[in-house]
N, C-alpha and C positions, 0 to 999 in steps of 0.2 A: 443515255445517262447511266453512270456507274452505280451499282447497288452498294451503298456504303455499308449496309449491314453485312452483306456477303463478304466484303473486304475485311471484316473484323474476325473472320473465321478461316481456319485451314483444316481440311478434313473433318469438318464438323465440330472442331474444338476452337474456343476463342483464342486469338492471338494474345501475346502479352500486351498489357495496356501501355500505350505510349505515355510517357511522363517526363515532365521537366519542371522542377520546382522553382518558384520565384526565388531569386537571390538578390538581396539588397545589401549594399555596403552600409548597414545601419549602425550609427553610433549608439552608445548607451545614452539614456535620457539626460544624464548630467552634461554630456558633451553638447547636447542640443540646446541647453539653457541659454537664454539671452536676457540679460538683466533688464528688468522693467516690464517684460511681457507678462500678461496675465490671461488666464483662461476664464476667470470670473472676478468681478469687482464686488467685494463685500461692502455693503452700505455702512456708513458711519452710524454709531449708536445715537439714537435720538435723545434730545435734551431731557424729555420726560422720563425716559428710561434711566438716564444718568442720575437724575434727581431722586428717583425712587429707590434705585439699588446702590447708588454710590460707586465707589472704586472696588469692584469685585476682586480685582487682582490682589488687593491688599490682604484679602483673607487667605491667600496661599502663602505658606511658610517661605521665608526668604530663601532658604536652602533649596527649595524646589522650583524657584523661579529661574528662567533662562536669563543669562546675562546678555544674550543677543538672539535675534530670530534664527530659527533653524535654516540651514543652507539647503533649501529645496530647489529643484529645477524650476525655472521660470519659462513657461511656454504658453502659447495660445491654445484654445481648444482644438482647432484643426490640426496643429502640430502634434498634440498628444494623440488624437485619433489616428493620424497617419502612422505615427511611430508604432503603435500597438497593432494596427492592422498589418503593417509590413512584417512585424515579428510573427504574427499568426500565420502569415503566408509561408514562413520559413520553418514551420513546425508540422511534424506528422503526429497524428493522434487518432483516437478511436472514432471520432466523428468524421474523420477525413479518409482513413485508409483501413485496410484489413489488419487489425491490430492483434492478431493471434500470437505475435512474436514477443509480447511483453509478459513472458512467463513469470509466475508467482504473483502477478499483480491483478489477475482476474479482470482484464479490461473487457467491459461489456457495454451494450447499449443502455444508456440511462434515459428513461423516458423524459422528454422535455416538459411535459405537463407537471412533473414533479419539481422542476426548477421554477416553474410559474407559481406553484404552491408556496415554495420557500421564499419567493420574492414578493408575495402579497404584503401590502402594508400591515395587515394584522400580525404578520410574522416578522417582517423585516424591521419593524419599528418598535417592537417590544424590547425591554431592557431587563437583564437578569436581576437587577436590584428592585424591580417593581414589587409591590405588595402581592403576596400569594393570591389574594382575591382577584387580582386583575390579570393573572396569567393562568387561570384554571385550564384553558384550552390546551396549551402546549404541555402543561404538566400531565394532563390526561393522555395526550399522545405519547409522551415519554413513558408513563406508567403502563399504558396498554402495550407498548412495544416491548417493555421489559417482560410482560407476561408471555408475549409471543416467543421471545428468546428463551424463556424458561421451558416452554413446550418443545422448542427445537432441540435444546441441549439436554433437558432433564435436570438442570441445576435448579436450586431452590430460590435464589435471589440474585438480582443483577444490579450493576451500576453502569450508567452511561457516561460517567464523568470523564473517563480518559479521552484525550483529544486525538489519539491515533493508536495503531496496533502496538507499537513499541511502548507507549505509555500504559496501555492495558497490560502488557507483559510486566512492566515495572510494578504496576499495581498488584499483580499476582505475586511477584517476588516479595513485595512488602507485606502482603497478607501471610505468606508462608513464614516470613520472619516474625511477624506479630504472633502467629500461632505458636511457634516454638518458644518465643519469649514468654508467653503466658504460661507455658509449661515448665519454665525454668531451664530450657535447653538451648537457648539462643547461642551461647558461647560454644557449646559442644557441637552443634550442627552447623558447620561452616562450609559445606560442599553442596554444589548443585550439579546434577548429571543432565547432560543433553546429548544430542547426536549431531554429527557433522552436516547432515542434510536437513536438520531442523532449521527454521529461520534463524539467522545469526543474532537477531535481537534477543533471543532467549539467553544466549551466553553473555551478550553485551550488557543486558539489563541486570542479570544476576551478578556479573562482575562489578558493575557500577554500585550495586547494593552491598558490595563487600564480600561476596562469596568466592570461594575457590571453584574453578570450573573443571569438570571432568567430561571429556568429549568421547562419545562412543563412535567408532567407525563401522561401516557396513561389513557384513560377512560376504562370502563369495557370491551369494545370490542378491546382494543389495539390501537385505534387511538389517536393521540395527542388531548388532551382535549381542545375543542374550548372554553368552558366556562372559563377554566383556562387562556386561552389566552386573553379573553375579560377582565379578572380581572388584567392581567399583563400589557397590553399596556397602554401607556399614552404619554404625551408630553416629557417624559424622554426617550422614546424608540428610540434608534439609529437604530436598525435593528432586523430582524429575520434571524437566520442562521439555516437552517433545511435540513435534509437528507430525501429524499422521492423517493423510498420506504426506510423506516427506516431499522435498523439492524435486525429487526424481519422479514423482507421481506414483510411487510404490506405497501401497497400504500395508502396514505391519500387521499380519494376522495374529501375532502373539501379543498384541498390546495388553490384553488382560493379564497375561503372565508377568509382563514388565511391571504393571501397576501393583499386582499382588506382592511381588518381590520387594518393591520399594516400601509398600505399606508394612511388610513384615519387619522392616528395619526402622519403622517409625517415621518415614518421610512422607511428604505430600506429593501429589502428582498434578501437574498443570498441563492442560491440553491447548496447544496453539492451534486455533481454528481460523486463523486469518484467511486461509484459502479453504473454505468449506463448500465451495461451489459444487463439488462432485458427490457430496454426502448428505445434502439437505433431505430430511425426511427418510433417510436410509440408516444412518448410524447416529448415536447420541453419546455424549460424554458420560452421561450417568451410567448407561449400561456397561461401559468399559471400566467403570470404577473411578473415574477422575474426581478430584476434589475441587478443582478450579478449571475454568476454560475462558477463552476470550475469542471474540469475533472482530473482524474489521468491517465496519459498515460501508466503507468506501471501496470494498472489493465485492465480497459475496452479495451484499444487499444493494448493489446497483446504484450507489451514489458515486458521482464522478471521482476518479482517482486524483485528478488535479495535480499531477507531478509532485505528490507529497502533501497535498492539502487542497481543499479542506478535508481533513480526515475525521474519523470518529471511531473510538474503540468501545467495546462493551465487555465487561468482566462479569462472569457468573460463578457462583460458589454454592457449595452445599450448605445446609442449615447450620452445620457445626461451625462454619467459617463466616456466616453472614454478619456476625457482630463486628467483624474487622473491616467491613467494606468502608470506602471513603464516605465522608459526610459532605453534603446531606444526602439522605436517601428519600425517595418519593414514596409517600404513603397515602392510602385512600381509606377513609372511614365509612364509606358507603354514600356519602353526600359531598365530600370535599377532599381535594388533593392538597397535601401539605409537604413541606420540606422539613425533615427531621434532622436536627443537628445534635440532639441530645443522645449521643452514642459514645459512652466513655471508652469503649474498647476499639474504636475506629482507628485506622491508620492515619486519619486526617484527610486533608485534601491532596489530590494529585494534580489538580489544576483549578483555575478559578471557576466558580459557579457549578452548574449541574451537568453540563455536557454541551456538545455542539448541536444546538437545537435544530438548526436548519437541515443538517445532515440526518439527524434522527427522523425528522418529518419526511424527508425524501425516502428513507429506508422503510418507514412505516407505510407510506403510500404504495411503494413497490410490493411489499408483502401482502397488503390488503387487496391489491389488484389481482394477485395470483391465487391466494388462498392456500390451504395445506396441500391439496393435490397439485396445484401449479408449482409450488416450491419443489416438490419431488420431481415433477417433470423437468424443471430447470436442471436438477442434478442428473437425471437420466440422459437428457440431450447433451449436456456438457461432457459426460463420460462417453457417449456415443461419438460425438465430434472428435474427442481426443483420440479414441482408438481407431477411428477412420484415418485421422491424420497420421497416427503412428504407423499404420499399415502402408500408407502411401509414401511416407518419408523413408521407410526402410527399402523402398524400391529405387531410391536415388543413389547414384554411385558415390561412394566415399563417406556415407553417413551410417551411424549405428546408434543403438539405444542400449547403453551398458546396463548390466544387472538384469535379473529376472527375465532372462531371455525366453521368448515365446509366450510370456504372460502379458495379460492386459494391464494397463495403468488406469489411474483414476482421472484426475482433472488436467494433468499436464505430463510432459516428458522432458527430461534433460537429455538431449541428444549429444553425440560426439562426432566431430568432423576429423577425428584423428587419422583415419585411413586416407582421406583426401589430402590432409596436410602433409603426411609422409610422402604421398605420391607426387604432389604438385608444389609443395612449399607455400601454399596458400593457407592462411590461418582463419579461424572462425570469425574473428573480428573483421577481417577483410571481406569475408562473404557477406556479413551483415551490412557493411558499407556499400557493397555492390548491389545488394538487395534494395537499398535506399534509392538507387537509380530507377527502380520500378515502382516507387511509391509505397514501399513497405519497409519494415525494419524488424530486428529481433534483438533480444537481450541474451547475453552469454550466461553468466551465473555469478553467484557470490564468490568472492575470493576466499580461500585459495581454490584454484580450479582442480578439485578432486577428480571430476570427470574431465579428461583432456580435450582441448579444443571444443568447449561446450557451446550449445545454444539451447535455450529453454522456451518451449512453445506451449501455450495454454489457450485453446480455442474458445472456451466457454460455450454457453448455449445460444449466443447472439448471432453466430455466423452460419450461413447456409452452406450446403454442399458445394454450390458453385463458387462461393468465396473461398472455401478451403481448397478447392481444386486450383483456383487462380494462385493462391499463395504457394501451393506445392509446385505449380508450374514455374513460378519465379525461382524458387530455390533449385529446382531441377535444371533450369536454364543456367543459373550461376555455376552449378556444379560442372556442367558441360564446358562452360567457359574456362573454369579453373584447370580442366584437363587439356583443353585445346589452346588456350591463350591466357596463361596464368597472370601475365603482366597486366592485362586488362582488369582483372579482379584486384590485383595488388595496388593499382593506382586509382581505384574507385574512391569516392563517388565521382561520376562525370556529369550527371544530370541533377544532382541534388545540391541543396545549400550547405549541407554538413560537410565536414572536412575530416581528414585523418588527424588524430590527436597525438601531440607529443607528450608522452606520459612522464618524461623526466621532471618537468616543473611540478607535477602533481605529487611527486615523492619528495619534494624539497620545500619544507615549511618556510624557508627564508624567501621563497618567491610567491607565497600566498598573500593575497590581499582580499579581504572579505567585504570591504566597502570601498566606495569611490574615494573617500577621504584617505583611507589607508593606502590605496593605490597611489594617490598623489604624493603622500609622504614617502612611501617606500621606493617607488619607481622614479618619480620626478624630483624628489627631495623638497617638495613644497610643504609649507606649514601654514595652516589657516591663521 
């Protein structure tokens, strides 16, 4: 009998994992709809209920009543189940594969017990409009978690109201504007400074808020150009919005000087800590001099990223800016938690209610399971994993790590396949598609591609050395294929459900259809 374990290894090293993903010709759910089919039959309202409550629909203003029922898909329960299970089989994700390739997203293992906590009836069935007396438990969790974030960052007060990182950034921009408005300088201070390797949401949110954007590019070593900052700041500067370490994984050692310069001209400084995974317990916003910061709970604090949701942001500020925080803020008088709406200087609400409670609960459970020492260990292992990956990646033919040559990075690295592309004609995106044939994937970077032929890897603390070695072996194998059989890589994927994307329609708004009804109108000429 053949030793199957021995067959998985060559010269003591594991062979590449054989992989072929399920591929279903799966229609969208609207196409599966069959008129009259039902997954559940809702019982008719009993006569006793009708007589007691009457026509409840008559209490809804006429302008808010539907003229006809919503056009929802009509399917049986088994059809719905099969549809979504098939889609799940066509998806790669952190619970299925080695997901170190989703750089800037901090994809890590999220303990399943935390999902169980969030789905408990005591949590899942509460409503944000309940009386404060009946939701003291979750208010306590949110309040306690704010105190934890204050200790991690050094900020004086937090809000958990933002639903995601970008909304937290917009909250920061709004607070910066409120601060200058209170000083009578809102019209004068109309510029926000950021950097090209900071998360693009900083520039986007500031632009949305009406600011002019000044973007700093890196110097020869990859650090934000301090001379460019000196040329940019003035009495028109409202603030600096910066990520550190940036999306290159490079930490700016002169960050305190940047902040002092902006403060000298009267601006505020906002720290984008969406990816704080490599600095927990090591650096804090306060010691660098920041006025505001934000975290993404669905990244650093191990709540599932969820392809953009459910997210949760957290904005922290110094005591000087606390009065501008969104309402309500959670307060504790020693015996009771309450929501305080009486804050005349507040920027108002940035979303409904107090925050994404289930996500906050998961993040709180994760932090409490680790403690302060555990959080620092998370950062140390994440940095160790990243620098091990960096060392091994640079041994692969055709790949480089631009900027800060010979220096270590923090939580991630933005690599470049420029040399391989020049040698073989294979592009970074094609390498990623070929990697999908082995059950992994990676992300390139934000546009524009300042780093040519980029790929961004962030291993976090969740992955073992063996898993990192497997990921490295896959990319090394694809590199060898690019040099020996480039067409094999260019025509990938071969074993995966994903396909090569035609980018032309993505750049043509006339071909966009955001909903099924819009598609029918635009493509088929149908009108409901």
